[in-house]
PyMOL CGO cylinders between C-alpha atoms (Angstrom):
from pymol import cmd
from pymol.cgo import CYLINDER

trace = [
    CYLINDER, 0.00, 0.00, 0.00, 2.98, 2.30, -0.48, 0.3, 1, 1, 1, 1, 1, 1,
    CYLINDER, 2.98, 2.30, -0.48, 1.85, 5.75, -1.50, 0.3, 1, 1, 1, 1, 1, 1,
    CYLINDER, 1.85, 5.75, -1.50, 3.15, 6.70, -4.95, 0.3, 1, 1, 1, 1, 1, 1,
    CYLINDER, 3.15, 6.70, -4.95, 2.80, 10.37, -4.04, 0.3, 1, 1, 1, 1, 1, 1,
    CYLINDER, 2.80, 10.37, -4.04, 5.50, 10.59, -1.38, 0.3, 1, 1, 1, 1, 1, 1,
    CYLINDER, 5.50, 10.59, -1.38, 6.70, 13.95, -2.72, 0.3, 1, 1, 1, 1, 1, 1,
    CYLINDER, 6.70, 13.95, -2.72, 3.43, 15.69, -1.86, 0.3, 1, 1, 1, 1, 1, 1,
    CYLINDER, 3.43, 15.69, -1.86, 3.96, 17.52, 1.45, 0.3, 1, 1, 1, 1, 1, 1,
    CYLINDER, 3.96, 17.52, 1.45, 0.51, 17.04, 2.96, 0.3, 1, 1, 1, 1, 1, 1,
    CYLINDER, 0.51, 17.04, 2.96, -0.53, 13.50, 3.91, 0.3, 1, 1, 1, 1, 1, 1,
    CYLINDER, -0.53, 13.50, 3.91, -3.26, 11.87, 5.96, 0.3, 1, 1, 1, 1, 1, 1,
    CYLINDER, -3.26, 11.87, 5.96, -4.35, 8.23, 6.39, 0.3, 1, 1, 1, 1, 1, 1,
    CYLINDER, -4.35, 8.23, 6.39, -7.75, 7.04, 7.58, 0.3, 1, 1, 1, 1, 1, 1,
    CYLINDER, -7.75, 7.04, 7.58, -8.53, 3.37, 8.30, 0.3, 1, 1, 1, 1, 1, 1,
    CYLINDER, -8.53, 3.37, 8.30, -12.14, 2.33, 8.85, 0.3, 1, 1, 1, 1, 1, 1,
    CYLINDER, -12.14, 2.33, 8.85, -14.25, -0.82, 9.11, 0.3, 1, 1, 1, 1, 1, 1,
    CYLINDER, -14.25, -0.82, 9.11, -15.66, -1.74, 5.69, 0.3, 1, 1, 1, 1, 1, 1,
    CYLINDER, -15.66, -1.74, 5.69, -19.20, -0.85, 6.75, 0.3, 1, 1, 1, 1, 1, 1,
    CYLINDER, -19.20, -0.85, 6.75, -21.73, 1.65, 5.38, 0.3, 1, 1, 1, 1, 1, 1,
    CYLINDER, -21.73, 1.65, 5.38, -20.73, 4.15, 8.09, 0.3, 1, 1, 1, 1, 1, 1,
    CYLINDER, -20.73, 4.15, 8.09, -17.36, 4.44, 6.32, 0.3, 1, 1, 1, 1, 1, 1,
    CYLINDER, -17.36, 4.44, 6.32, -19.02, 6.68, 3.72, 0.3, 1, 1, 1, 1, 1, 1,
    CYLINDER, -19.02, 6.68, 3.72, -19.95, 9.36, 6.21, 0.3, 1, 1, 1, 1, 1, 1,
    CYLINDER, -19.95, 9.36, 6.21, -16.62, 9.15, 8.02, 0.3, 1, 1, 1, 1, 1, 1,
    CYLINDER, -16.62, 9.15, 8.02, -14.71, 9.43, 4.75, 0.3, 1, 1, 1, 1, 1, 1,
    CYLINDER, -14.71, 9.43, 4.75, -16.69, 12.49, 3.65, 0.3, 1, 1, 1, 1, 1, 1,
    CYLINDER, -16.69, 12.49, 3.65, -16.29, 14.23, 7.01, 0.3, 1, 1, 1, 1, 1, 1,
    CYLINDER, -16.29, 14.23, 7.01, -12.58, 13.43, 7.20, 0.3, 1, 1, 1, 1, 1, 1,
    CYLINDER, -12.58, 13.43, 7.20, -11.99, 14.60, 3.61, 0.3, 1, 1, 1, 1, 1, 1,
    CYLINDER, -11.99, 14.60, 3.61, -13.64, 17.94, 4.29, 0.3, 1, 1, 1, 1, 1, 1,
    CYLINDER, -13.64, 17.94, 4.29, -11.69, 18.38, 7.54, 0.3, 1, 1, 1, 1, 1, 1,
    CYLINDER, -11.69, 18.38, 7.54, -8.34, 17.45, 5.98, 0.3, 1, 1, 1, 1, 1, 1,
    CYLINDER, -8.34, 17.45, 5.98, -8.81, 19.77, 3.00, 0.3, 1, 1, 1, 1, 1, 1,
    CYLINDER, -8.81, 19.77, 3.00, -9.81, 22.65, 5.27, 0.3, 1, 1, 1, 1, 1, 1,
    CYLINDER, -9.81, 22.65, 5.27, -6.74, 22.06, 7.46, 0.3, 1, 1, 1, 1, 1, 1,
    CYLINDER, -6.74, 22.06, 7.46, -4.56, 22.09, 4.34, 0.3, 1, 1, 1, 1, 1, 1,
    CYLINDER, -4.56, 22.09, 4.34, -6.04, 25.40, 3.19, 0.3, 1, 1, 1, 1, 1, 1,
    CYLINDER, -6.04, 25.40, 3.19, -7.91, 23.93, 0.22, 0.3, 1, 1, 1, 1, 1, 1,
    CYLINDER, -7.91, 23.93, 0.22, -11.27, 25.64, -0.14, 0.3, 1, 1, 1, 1, 1, 1,
    CYLINDER, -11.27, 25.64, -0.14, -14.24, 23.33, 0.06, 0.3, 1, 1, 1, 1, 1, 1,
    CYLINDER, -14.24, 23.33, 0.06, -15.69, 25.50, -2.73, 0.3, 1, 1, 1, 1, 1, 1,
    CYLINDER, -15.69, 25.50, -2.73, -12.90, 24.54, -5.14, 0.3, 1, 1, 1, 1, 1, 1,
    CYLINDER, -12.90, 24.54, -5.14, -14.46, 22.77, -8.17, 0.3, 1, 1, 1, 1, 1, 1,
    CYLINDER, -14.46, 22.77, -8.17, -12.30, 19.67, -7.61, 0.3, 1, 1, 1, 1, 1, 1,
    CYLINDER, -12.30, 19.67, -7.61, -13.55, 19.15, -4.05, 0.3, 1, 1, 1, 1, 1, 1,
    CYLINDER, -13.55, 19.15, -4.05, -17.12, 18.20, -4.95, 0.3, 1, 1, 1, 1, 1, 1,
    CYLINDER, -17.12, 18.20, -4.95, -15.75, 15.86, -7.60, 0.3, 1, 1, 1, 1, 1, 1,
    CYLINDER, -15.75, 15.86, -7.60, -13.32, 14.32, -5.11, 0.3, 1, 1, 1, 1, 1, 1,
    CYLINDER, -13.32, 14.32, -5.11, -16.14, 13.70, -2.65, 0.3, 1, 1, 1, 1, 1, 1,
    CYLINDER, -16.14, 13.70, -2.65, -18.23, 12.02, -5.36, 0.3, 1, 1, 1, 1, 1, 1,
    CYLINDER, -18.23, 12.02, -5.36, -15.30, 9.84, -6.42, 0.3, 1, 1, 1, 1, 1, 1,
    CYLINDER, -15.30, 9.84, -6.42, -14.51, 8.89, -2.82, 0.3, 1, 1, 1, 1, 1, 1,
    CYLINDER, -14.51, 8.89, -2.82, -18.17, 7.98, -2.24, 0.3, 1, 1, 1, 1, 1, 1,
    CYLINDER, -18.17, 7.98, -2.24, -18.04, 5.63, -5.25, 0.3, 1, 1, 1, 1, 1, 1,
    CYLINDER, -18.04, 5.63, -5.25, -14.72, 4.02, -4.30, 0.3, 1, 1, 1, 1, 1, 1,
    CYLINDER, -14.72, 4.02, -4.30, -15.62, 3.54, -0.63, 0.3, 1, 1, 1, 1, 1, 1,
    CYLINDER, -15.62, 3.54, -0.63, -19.03, 2.15, -1.62, 0.3, 1, 1, 1, 1, 1, 1,
    CYLINDER, -19.03, 2.15, -1.62, -17.31, -0.38, -3.89, 0.3, 1, 1, 1, 1, 1, 1,
    CYLINDER, -17.31, -0.38, -3.89, -14.99, -1.48, -1.10, 0.3, 1, 1, 1, 1, 1, 1,
    CYLINDER, -14.99, -1.48, -1.10, -17.88, -1.83, 1.35, 0.3, 1, 1, 1, 1, 1, 1,
    CYLINDER, -17.88, -1.83, 1.35, -20.10, -3.70, -1.12, 0.3, 1, 1, 1, 1, 1, 1,
    CYLINDER, -20.10, -3.70, -1.12, -17.60, -5.91, -2.88, 0.3, 1, 1, 1, 1, 1, 1,
    CYLINDER, -17.60, -5.91, -2.88, -14.51, -6.32, -0.71, 0.3, 1, 1, 1, 1, 1, 1,
    CYLINDER, -14.51, -6.32, -0.71, -15.73, -6.42, 2.90, 0.3, 1, 1, 1, 1, 1, 1,
    CYLINDER, -15.73, -6.42, 2.90, -15.92, -10.22, 3.04, 0.3, 1, 1, 1, 1, 1, 1,
    CYLINDER, -15.92, -10.22, 3.04, -12.17, -10.48, 2.38, 0.3, 1, 1, 1, 1, 1, 1,
    CYLINDER, -12.17, -10.48, 2.38, -11.17, -7.04, 3.67, 0.3, 1, 1, 1, 1, 1, 1,
    CYLINDER, -11.17, -7.04, 3.67, -12.88, -6.08, 6.93, 0.3, 1, 1, 1, 1, 1, 1,
    CYLINDER, -12.88, -6.08, 6.93, -11.12, -2.69, 6.86, 0.3, 1, 1, 1, 1, 1, 1,
    CYLINDER, -11.12, -2.69, 6.86, -10.48, -0.13, 4.17, 0.3, 1, 1, 1, 1, 1, 1,
    CYLINDER, -10.48, -0.13, 4.17, -7.98, 2.67, 4.14, 0.3, 1, 1, 1, 1, 1, 1,
    CYLINDER, -7.98, 2.67, 4.14, -8.29, 6.11, 2.58, 0.3, 1, 1, 1, 1, 1, 1,
    CYLINDER, -8.29, 6.11, 2.58, -4.97, 7.84, 1.84, 0.3, 1, 1, 1, 1, 1, 1,
    CYLINDER, -4.97, 7.84, 1.84, -4.81, 11.57, 1.12, 0.3, 1, 1, 1, 1, 1, 1,
    CYLINDER, -4.81, 11.57, 1.12, -1.90, 13.60, -0.24, 0.3, 1, 1, 1, 1, 1, 1,
    CYLINDER, -1.90, 13.60, -0.24, -1.75, 17.15, -1.58, 0.3, 1, 1, 1, 1, 1, 1,
    CYLINDER, -1.75, 17.15, -1.58, 0.29, 20.19, -2.41, 0.3, 1, 1, 1, 1, 1, 1,
    CYLINDER, 0.29, 20.19, -2.41, -0.71, 23.59, -3.72, 0.3, 1, 1, 1, 1, 1, 1,
    CYLINDER, -0.71, 23.59, -3.72, -1.59, 22.27, -7.18, 0.3, 1, 1, 1, 1, 1, 1,
    CYLINDER, -1.59, 22.27, -7.18, -2.59, 18.63, -6.65, 0.3, 1, 1, 1, 1, 1, 1,
    CYLINDER, -2.59, 18.63, -6.65, -4.99, 16.57, -4.56, 0.3, 1, 1, 1, 1, 1, 1,
    CYLINDER, -4.99, 16.57, -4.56, -4.34, 12.83, -4.66, 0.3, 1, 1, 1, 1, 1, 1,
    CYLINDER, -4.34, 12.83, -4.66, -6.23, 10.18, -2.77, 0.3, 1, 1, 1, 1, 1, 1,
    CYLINDER, -6.23, 10.18, -2.77, -6.71, 6.45, -2.75, 0.3, 1, 1, 1, 1, 1, 1,
    CYLINDER, -6.71, 6.45, -2.75, -9.04, 3.85, -1.36, 0.3, 1, 1, 1, 1, 1, 1,
    CYLINDER, -9.04, 3.85, -1.36, -7.29, 0.63, -0.39, 0.3, 1, 1, 1, 1, 1, 1,
    CYLINDER, -7.29, 0.63, -0.39, -8.72, -2.76, 0.48, 0.3, 1, 1, 1, 1, 1, 1,
    CYLINDER, -8.72, -2.76, 0.48, -7.35, -6.26, 0.74, 0.3, 1, 1, 1, 1, 1, 1,
    CYLINDER, -7.35, -6.26, 0.74, -9.61, -7.86, -1.87, 0.3, 1, 1, 1, 1, 1, 1,
    CYLINDER, -9.61, -7.86, -1.87, -7.43, -9.26, -4.68, 0.3, 1, 1, 1, 1, 1, 1,
    CYLINDER, -7.43, -9.26, -4.68, -9.73, -8.21, -7.57, 0.3, 1, 1, 1, 1, 1, 1,
    CYLINDER, -9.73, -8.21, -7.57, -8.22, -5.29, -9.48, 0.3, 1, 1, 1, 1, 1, 1,
    CYLINDER, -8.22, -5.29, -9.48, -10.60, -3.52, -11.83, 0.3, 1, 1, 1, 1, 1, 1,
    CYLINDER, -10.60, -3.52, -11.83, -9.32, -2.37, -15.18, 0.3, 1, 1, 1, 1, 1, 1,
    CYLINDER, -9.32, -2.37, -15.18, -10.10, 1.33, -15.20, 0.3, 1, 1, 1, 1, 1, 1,
    CYLINDER, -10.10, 1.33, -15.20, -9.42, 1.69, -18.91, 0.3, 1, 1, 1, 1, 1, 1,
    CYLINDER, -9.42, 1.69, -18.91, -12.31, -0.59, -19.85, 0.3, 1, 1, 1, 1, 1, 1,
    CYLINDER, -12.31, -0.59, -19.85, -15.08, 0.48, -17.49, 0.3, 1, 1, 1, 1, 1, 1,
    CYLINDER, -15.08, 0.48, -17.49, -18.32, 1.64, -19.05, 0.3, 1, 1, 1, 1, 1, 1,
    CYLINDER, -18.32, 1.64, -19.05, -21.76, 2.39, -17.75, 0.3, 1, 1, 1, 1, 1, 1,
    CYLINDER, -21.76, 2.39, -17.75, -24.08, -0.56, -18.17, 0.3, 1, 1, 1, 1, 1, 1,
    CYLINDER, -24.08, -0.56, -18.17, -27.85, -0.76, -17.82, 0.3, 1, 1, 1, 1, 1, 1,
    CYLINDER, -27.85, -0.76, -17.82, -27.61, -0.62, -14.00, 0.3, 1, 1, 1, 1, 1, 1,
    CYLINDER, -27.61, -0.62, -14.00, -24.83, 1.95, -13.99, 0.3, 1, 1, 1, 1, 1, 1,
    CYLINDER, -24.83, 1.95, -13.99, -21.22, 1.56, -13.05, 0.3, 1, 1, 1, 1, 1, 1,
    CYLINDER, -21.22, 1.56, -13.05, -19.63, 3.58, -10.28, 0.3, 1, 1, 1, 1, 1, 1,
    CYLINDER, -19.63, 3.58, -10.28, -16.16, 3.18, -11.79, 0.3, 1, 1, 1, 1, 1, 1,
    CYLINDER, -16.16, 3.18, -11.79, -17.39, 4.63, -15.08, 0.3, 1, 1, 1, 1, 1, 1,
    CYLINDER, -17.39, 4.63, -15.08, -18.55, 7.67, -13.12, 0.3, 1, 1, 1, 1, 1, 1,
    CYLINDER, -18.55, 7.67, -13.12, -15.19, 7.83, -11.36, 0.3, 1, 1, 1, 1, 1, 1,
    CYLINDER, -15.19, 7.83, -11.36, -13.34, 7.80, -14.68, 0.3, 1, 1, 1, 1, 1, 1,
    CYLINDER, -13.34, 7.80, -14.68, -15.65, 10.31, -16.35, 0.3, 1, 1, 1, 1, 1, 1,
    CYLINDER, -15.65, 10.31, -16.35, -15.34, 12.81, -13.49, 0.3, 1, 1, 1, 1, 1, 1,
    CYLINDER, -15.34, 12.81, -13.49, -11.60, 12.27, -13.04, 0.3, 1, 1, 1, 1, 1, 1,
    CYLINDER, -11.60, 12.27, -13.04, -10.73, 12.66, -16.71, 0.3, 1, 1, 1, 1, 1, 1,
    CYLINDER, -10.73, 12.66, -16.71, -13.19, 15.53, -17.12, 0.3, 1, 1, 1, 1, 1, 1,
    CYLINDER, -13.19, 15.53, -17.12, -11.17, 17.49, -14.56, 0.3, 1, 1, 1, 1, 1, 1,
    CYLINDER, -11.17, 17.49, -14.56, -7.85, 16.64, -16.22, 0.3, 1, 1, 1, 1, 1, 1,
    CYLINDER, -7.85, 16.64, -16.22, -6.98, 14.13, -13.52, 0.3, 1, 1, 1, 1, 1, 1,
    CYLINDER, -6.98, 14.13, -13.52, -5.71, 10.58, -13.61, 0.3, 1, 1, 1, 1, 1, 1,
    CYLINDER, -5.71, 10.58, -13.61, -6.61, 7.23, -12.08, 0.3, 1, 1, 1, 1, 1, 1,
    CYLINDER, -6.61, 7.23, -12.08, -4.53, 4.13, -11.52, 0.3, 1, 1, 1, 1, 1, 1,
    CYLINDER, -4.53, 4.13, -11.52, -4.93, 0.81, -9.74, 0.3, 1, 1, 1, 1, 1, 1,
    CYLINDER, -4.93, 0.81, -9.74, -1.88, -0.23, -7.70, 0.3, 1, 1, 1, 1, 1, 1,
    CYLINDER, -1.88, -0.23, -7.70, -1.57, -3.82, -6.58, 0.3, 1, 1, 1, 1, 1, 1,
    CYLINDER, -1.57, -3.82, -6.58, -0.22, -4.62, -3.11, 0.3, 1, 1, 1, 1, 1, 1,
    CYLINDER, -0.22, -4.62, -3.11, 3.21, -6.25, -3.22, 0.3, 1, 1, 1, 1, 1, 1,
    CYLINDER, 3.21, -6.25, -3.22, 1.76, -9.61, -2.19, 0.3, 1, 1, 1, 1, 1, 1,
    CYLINDER, 1.76, -9.61, -2.19, -1.09, -9.45, -4.72, 0.3, 1, 1, 1, 1, 1, 1,
    CYLINDER, -1.09, -9.45, -4.72, -3.66, -9.64, -1.93, 0.3, 1, 1, 1, 1, 1, 1,
    CYLINDER, -3.66, -9.64, -1.93, -5.12, -6.16, -2.27, 0.3, 1, 1, 1, 1, 1, 1,
    CYLINDER, -5.12, -6.16, -2.27, -5.10, -2.95, -4.21, 0.3, 1, 1, 1, 1, 1, 1,
    CYLINDER, -5.10, -2.95, -4.21, -5.38, 0.82, -4.03, 0.3, 1, 1, 1, 1, 1, 1,
    CYLINDER, -5.38, 0.82, -4.03, -7.25, 2.92, -6.55, 0.3, 1, 1, 1, 1, 1, 1,
    CYLINDER, -7.25, 2.92, -6.55, -5.38, 6.25, -6.74, 0.3, 1, 1, 1, 1, 1, 1,
    CYLINDER, -5.38, 6.25, -6.74, -6.99, 9.38, -8.11, 0.3, 1, 1, 1, 1, 1, 1,
    CYLINDER, -6.99, 9.38, -8.11, -5.05, 12.57, -8.81, 0.3, 1, 1, 1, 1, 1, 1,
    CYLINDER, -5.05, 12.57, -8.81, -6.90, 15.83, -9.43, 0.3, 1, 1, 1, 1, 1, 1,
    CYLINDER, -6.90, 15.83, -9.43, -5.37, 19.18, -10.36, 0.3, 1, 1, 1, 1, 1, 1,
    CYLINDER, -5.37, 19.18, -10.36, -6.07, 22.10, -8.06, 0.3, 1, 1, 1, 1, 1, 1,
    CYLINDER, -6.07, 22.10, -8.06, -4.71, 24.88, -10.24, 0.3, 1, 1, 1, 1, 1, 1,
    CYLINDER, -4.71, 24.88, -10.24, -7.12, 27.66, -10.91, 0.3, 1, 1, 1, 1, 1, 1,
    CYLINDER, -7.12, 27.66, -10.91, -7.67, 28.12, -14.66, 0.3, 1, 1, 1, 1, 1, 1,
    CYLINDER, -7.67, 28.12, -14.66, -6.48, 31.50, -15.95, 0.3, 1, 1, 1, 1, 1, 1,
]
cmd.load_cgo(trace, "trace")
């Protein structure tokens, strides 16, 4: 679960039980962390980040909890970048490049649409032992000129 964004000066880690209450705790912690780091909650990327985190945490709670009783949310930022990940110990690694919305919808398709629409990036990083993964999202925080 090594963070690929070690050069970003602001970091925070939150570990929670993989239960529905993790959604609320993740949202509250995200807002608190961003405020502490001086990132306005009114920044256009913040609402998107909260939506993406909701989708990723929901996926971990729904699909990974049986094999991963806890999930971890990792945050990192600097003046121009907000990066975050949701980590669980379920071995399934989705292929983000091939997700598409189906008839019942697909949260990862939403994640990719929002991320790419903001000029961000997404990557799945496998744990060293192959027993889990982190889905990392990076969003720019620069203000367009």
